[in-house]
C-alpha positions in Angstrom: 104.2 85.9 130.2 101.3 84.6 128.2 99.8 88.1 128.0 103.1 89.4 126.7 103.2 86.8 124.0 99.6 87.4 123.0 100.3 91.2 122.8 103.4 90.6 120.7 101.4 88.4 118.3 98.6 91.0 118.0 100.9 94.0 117.5 103.5 92.3 115.2 103.6 94.0 111.8 103.2 91.5 109.0 105.5 92.1 106.0 104.0 91.2 102.7 106.3 90.1 99.9 105.5 89.4 96.2 104.9 85.7 95.5 106.3 84.9 92.0 104.0 82.8 90.0 103.3 82.0 86.4 101.1 85.0 85.6 99.9 86.4 82.3 101.2 89.8 81.4 103.1 90.2 84.7 106.8 90.2 85.7 108.4 90.8 89.0 111.0 93.6 89.2 112.5 93.7 92.7 109.6 94.4 95.0 107.4 95.8 92.2 105.0 94.0 89.8 105.1 95.2 86.2 102.3 94.4 83.8 102.2 95.2 80.1 99.8 94.9 77.3 100.3 96.3 73.8 98.4 99.5 74.6 99.1 99.9 78.3 101.6 99.3 81.1 101.3 99.3 84.9 103.4 99.0 88.0 102.2 97.9 91.4 104.2 98.0 94.6 103.2 97.5 98.2 104.1 100.3 100.5 104.7 100.0 104.2 103.6 102.6 106.7 106.7 104.7 106.4 106.6 104.7 102.6 102.9 105.6 102.5 103.5 108.5 104.9 106.4 109.7 102.8 104.3 109.6 99.7 101.4 111.5 101.3 103.8 114.1 102.7 105.6 114.7 99.5 102.6 114.6 97.2 99.9 116.5 99.1 101.9 118.0 102.0 99.9 116.0 104.5 100.7 116.9 108.1 99.7 113.5 109.4 99.0 110.0 107.9 95.4 109.2 108.7 96.0 105.5 107.7 98.7 105.1 110.3 97.9 102.6 113.2 97.7 103.9 116.7 100.7 103.0 118.9 100.6 99.3 120.0 98.0 98.3 117.4 98.5 96.4 114.2 98.2 98.1 110.8 94.6 98.6 109.8 95.3 99.1 106.1 97.3 97.7 103.2 98.6 100.2 100.7 99.7 99.9 97.1 101.1 102.4 94.8 99.8 101.9 91.2 101.2 103.6 88.1 99.4 103.3 84.8 100.7 104.3 81.3 98.4 104.7 78.3 100.5 103.7 75.3 97.6 103.6 72.9 95.9 106.2 70.6 92.6 105.7 72.5 91.5 106.7 76.0 92.3 104.2 78.8 89.9 103.9 81.7 90.6 102.9 85.3 88.0 102.5 88.0 89.6 101.9 91.4 86.5 100.2 92.7 86.9 97.4 90.3 90.2 96.3 91.9 90.0 93.6 94.5 92.1 92.1 97.2 91.3 88.4 97.6 92.5 86.3 100.5 93.1 82.6 100.3 89.8 81.8 101.9 88.0 84.0 99.4 87.4 87.1 101.5 87.2 90.1 99.1 88.2 93.7 99.9 87.9 96.8 97.7 90.0 100.0 97.8 88.7 102.8 100.0 87.5 105.9 98.2 86.4 109.3 99.5 82.7 108.6 99.4 83.2 105.5 101.6 85.4 107.4 104.0 83.0 110.3 104.2 80.0 107.9 104.8 81.9 106.2 107.6 82.3 109.5 109.5 78.8 110.7 108.7 77.4 107.5 110.3 79.1 108.7 113.5 77.6 112.2 112.9 81.0 113.6 112.3 82.5 115.5 109.4 85.5 113.9 107.8 88.7 115.3 109.4 91.0 117.5 107.2 93.7 114.9 107.4 91.5 112.4 105.6 90.2 115.0 103.1 93.8 115.9 102.2 94.5 112.4 101.0 92.0 112.7 98.1 94.7 113.8 95.6 96.9 110.8 96.6 94.2 108.1 96.1 92.9 106.6 92.9 89.4 107.9 93.7 86.5 107.0 91.4 87.0 106.8 87.7 90.2 107.9 85.9 90.5 108.4 82.2 94.0 108.6 80.7 94.4 110.3 77.3 96.7 108.8 74.8 100.3 109.0 76.1 99.1 110.0 79.6 100.4 108.5 82.8 98.7 108.4 86.2 99.7 107.2 89.7 97.9 106.9 93.0 97.3 104.8 96.1 95.0 101.8 96.4 94.3 101.5 100.2 92.6 98.3 101.4 91.4 97.5 104.9 94.0 95.0 106.3 92.8 91.4 106.1 92.3 89.1 109.1 95.6 88.8 111.1 95.6 85.1 110.4 95.8 85.7 106.6 98.9 84.2 105.1 98.5 85.2 101.4 96.3 87.2 99.1 96.1 88.3 95.5 95.4 91.8 94.1 93.4 92.2 90.9 93.7 95.3 88.8 91.3 95.9 85.9 91.7 98.6 83.2 89.3 99.3 80.3 90.4 99.8 76.7 88.6 100.7 73.6 89.9 97.5 72.0 89.2 93.9 73.1 92.8 93.6 74.4 93.0 92.0 77.9 93.7 94.9 80.3 93.6 93.1 83.6 96.2 91.5 85.8 96.5 89.6 89.0 99.5 89.5 91.4 100.1 87.5 94.5 101.6 88.3 97.9 102.4 86.2 100.9 103.3 86.9 104.5 107.1 86.9 105.0 108.5 84.3 107.3 110.3 85.4 110.4 113.7 86.8 109.5 112.9 86.8 105.8 113.9 90.0 104.0 111.1 91.6 102.0 
């Protein structure tokens, strides 16, 4: 009986929901965060495993979702879909590696990129499997520069925090040619049992 309860606790899938707060530049629209500056706009939404798989399948024709957990194991990754609009007359820069996921006890995570994934496999003397390589087009990977009027979207995939984590924030930083603030922070918390996301 105890073993069953422990297994259920380990394999239960946490649902993360936006935690409304007084935040500069940010509003909550359903399950999505919207952020706006004069020269830019962004939208960030957390994806569950099924939503991530649908995105990968539709965008890159992926045959499998390499981020999916093995049966009976908790999710190993947290995924966010980020959309960015450049509304200015100047280039807008975005470096995925500058984003951070910060837990309440100040543990910091950064989005996975292809060099990190490739290095992980090379440490095991293995080439990166095709399923992982196929995700490159879906990820915000490295630096992205948006021309005036351009829009971009991609996934930010973080390693899942400690299972005991109850809340975290996600920081997104853009770079503009002006001194305008181009960063925003949003909060998520673990849904309570029976609480709809």
